[in-house]
N, C-alpha and C positions, 0 to 999 in steps of 0.2 A: 425767420429770426436771424439766421447768419448774415443775410444781406443787410438787415437793419443794424446789426452790431458793426459790420464793416463800415457802414455809412457814418455811424457815431464815431468810430475810430478816425475816419478821415476828417471829421469836423473838429477833432480835439485840438489840432494845432492852432485853431482860432481863439482859444478861450482861456489861456492860462495866465495872462498878465493882468494884474489889477490896475485899471486906468486911474490916473490922478483924479482926486476928488470923489472917489467912490469907496473910500474907507469908512463904511458904516455897517452897523449890524443889521442882520436880516429881520430882527424883531426888536421891540422896544426894550425888553429886559436884557441889558448888556451882560448881566452876570449869569444868564441862563446856561444850563448844561449843553454839551455838544450833542447834537442829534445823532441817532444811529441808524435811522431808516430813511431812505431816499427814493425818489421816483423821477422818471423821465416823462416830461409832459409831451404826450403824443397827439393830443387834440389841440390844434392851434388856429386862431387865437383861442385861449382857454377861458371860459367864463368862471368867475369866482363868486360864491354866494356866502351870505352872512350866516346861513344855517342850512342844513339839508332839508329837502322837501320832497314830497311824493304823494301818491294817492290823489292826484288831481290838484294838489296845492299849487298855486301860482308860484313859479320860480323866476325871479328877476335878479340877474347878477348885478353886483355893485361895482365890479371892475372886470377887466380881462387881462390875462397874462399874454404878453406880446408873442408874436411868432419869432422863432429862432432856435438856438441850441439851449434848451431850458431844462434844468433839473431843480427839483424842490425837495425840501425835507418833509417828512411825514410825522405828525404828532403821535399817531398810532399806526403801527404797521398793518393793522387789520381794518378794512373798511367797515363803516356802519351801515346797517340796512334800515331804510325808511320806506315802508310800503314796498313798492316794486322797484325801487332804485337803491343803488349803493354809492357811498360817498367816502372820500378821504378828507381828513382834516389836515391842512398844510400849514396853518398858523392858527393862533387863537382867534376864533370868530371868522375863519376862512375855510370854506369847503368847496371841493370840486368833485364832479362825478368820477366814480372809480374808473369808468371807461376812458377817461382823459389821461390816466396815469399808468405807466408801466413801472412797477416796483423794481428797484435796482439794489443788488447786493454788493456792498464794497468788497474789494479783493481780500482774500483770506491770507495773502502772503505776509510774512513777517521776517525781518532780519534776525540776527542772532547775537547774543553776547559772546565776547571773545575771551577765552581763558588764557592764562599765561603760557600754557603749553600748546596753543593753537598751531596747527600745521599751516605753513605758508609756502607758495600761494595756494589759495583755494578759489572756488568759483561757484556761481549758480548757473544752471542751464536755463536759458531764457526762451527757448523754443522747444516744443516736443520734438525729439530727435531719435535717430537710430545711430548708435555708436558703431564706427567702422573697426575692422580688425587691424587695419594699418593706415597710416596717414595717406591722404590724397584720394581715398575712395569715397565718393559722395553718395552713390545710390546703392544702398544695401538694405532693402526692406527686410532681409532676413537677419540683419544685425539686431543687437539687443536694444530695445526701446529705453529711452531715458526721458522722464517726464519733465515738463517745464517746472522751474523753480527747485529742482533737485540740487542740493549742495554737493559738490564733488571736490576731491583733491586734484591738484595738478602735479603729476608725478614725473612727467617728462615733456619736453617741448621740441618740436621739429618744424622747420619751415619747408613747405612743399608748394612750389609755385609761388603765388602771391601771398599766401596765407600761412599762419602758424597753425599747427595741429597740437592738441594737448592729449596726453595719455592720462586717462582718469581711473584706470584700473589695469590689471595684468595685460589684457588684450583688447582694450576699448579706447578708441580715439574719437575726439570731436574737434571740428574746425572752429577757429576762434570766434567766428561770427555767431556761433550758437551758445557762447558762454560770456559771462561777465566776471572778470577775474579781479580778485582782491589781493593787492600787494601792500606791504608796509611802505609808508611814505615818510620822508624826513620831516621833522618839525620845522616850520618856518622860523627864521631868526627872530621875528617880532613876538613870537609866542613864548611865554615863560616855561621853564622846565616842569612846573606843576600845574600849568593852566589847562583848562579844557579847550579843545578845538575840534573842528570838523573838517575832514578832507573829502572833497568831491572830485572824482576822476571822471571827466566828461567822456573820455575815450572808451572807458570800460562801463560807464553808467553805474558806478558804485559809490557809496558813501561810507566813510568810516569815522567813528567818534573816538577821540583820543583823550587821555589824561596824561599830559606831558608826552612822553615817548611811547606810552603803552596804549595800544588799540583796545578799546573796551566793548565796541559794538560795530557791526557792519551790516549793510543792507543794499538793496537795489534802488535806483532812482530812475525817473524819466525827466530829462532836461529838454532844452529847446531844440526844435527841428532846425534844419539847415537855414531856412529863410529867417528864422527868429532865434539865433543862437544864444545860449546862455553865456554871459561874459565871464572871462577868466579874471582872477584877481584875489586879493586878500581883503576880507571884509569883516565887520562885526555886526552881529544882530543889533538893530537899533530899536525895534519894537516888535511886540508879539500880540496876537489876538487868538483867543480860544476858539472863536468862530465868527465869521463875518461873510457878508454877501459879496460876490464878484459879479459885476455886470458891465456891459459896454457895447460898442458897435452900433450899427444903424439897422433899424427894422427893415426887412426886405433885402438886406445885404449880409451883414455879419453880426447881427445882434445875438448876445448871449446873456444868460442869467443863471448863475450857480448859487443857490441858497446855502447858507450855513457851511461854507468851506471850512473844514476843521484844522486847528492847530497851525496857524500861520506864523512864520518867523521871518520878518523882513530884514534883509541885510544890505540892500542897495536900492534906494528909492522905493519903487513899487514891486521890486522883485523879491520873491520869498521862497522859502521852503514851506510846503503845506501838504496836507493830506488831499488825496484825489480819490473820491468815492465813485467816480464815473467811468473809470477804466481799469483794466487789469493787464497792462503791458509794461510793467516795470522791468528795467534793463534795456529799454528801447526809447530813444528820443521821441517825444510826441507832444511837447508843450510849446507855449508861446514865449518861453524864456525863463519861467519859474522852474523850481526843482520840485517835481511831484514825488510824493511818497505814499505808501499805503497808509491808511488811516491809523492802524496800530503803530506803525513806525513813527509817524508824525507825532502821535501822542507821547511815545517814549522820548523823542528828542525835545519836544515842547517842555516836558517836565525836567529834563536833564540840563538844558541850556539856561544861560542867563540872558536877560533878566528873569528872575524867578517868577513863576505864575502867581498872580494875586487873586483875590476874591472878585475883582473886576474882570471884565472881558479882556481889556487891553492892559498890557504892561510895557513900560518904556525903560530903556537902559538909562543909566545915570553915571556921574563921575564915581559915585560910591559903588555902583554895581554895573560895570561896563558889560556890553553884550559879548557872548561867546564868539570867538574867532571862527571864520569860515574861509577855507582855502580852496579855490576852484581852479582847476587846471585841466589841460588836455595834452597829455604826453603819450603818444603811441609807444608801446613797449618794443 
């Protein structure tokens, strides 16, 4: 299982940019709700049937899901039993054998609202760690364990060798590569004093939502890997989709299919902020250029940003309702 998860993680860098011409919903009903259960297709190519069959009933697939990095949404998290076989429904009128699917649970990580008396800077631990008693000591298995995604205060900073070390309590220190630090950022000149805007720090892999000069929400992200970096700049959201399919590449090489990617917010061409249900590595770059968020965080931002969500699947900015500003930068502290 661990080897399989590592393989999936290595493949992630291939799949996060939505290619031109593939902005279309995974199913016919564009106003449908966001799915909440997903699965990795482990049998490839995967036969798809119009109905489950069993007990000797002839099974003839009407199509096959291509080989590649493939995740689908599940209409029901529980398979249905037909005779001696089990089936998952992946779309209306589309069934695959349960043995072809490995159910995937989206990350439970969530960012947090920021109160007016929030302590700064603060951070999330992004790797399971052991806190050292003093800076510069790396191997302390007897040190106090600190779990991944634990929020901590930064009480003191010291540079030891090449890296900064942060004191997170009376006698507990962690090296900077094990933390994603949130600091207040200045409002860009183009952004009005009462406008909503989003700041994304690529160096720290954190996102903060602001109302004017006040931070109201913060979380972790996963941006582009070194070969496919997320571009810096000041943008506006130009369109949003509650859910849509992402697919591309060539079969036998780098084909990918991600059904029902949730809460997409496009800010530059085909680059977007969106939920990523297929990994749990927030705080670490692992995308093909987009900004990955946990599903719950992408839901919060989707509802908070402009253009306002509509009853339709897609919403587009306009002169009367321009998209929320997004400021992306990489400034080592």
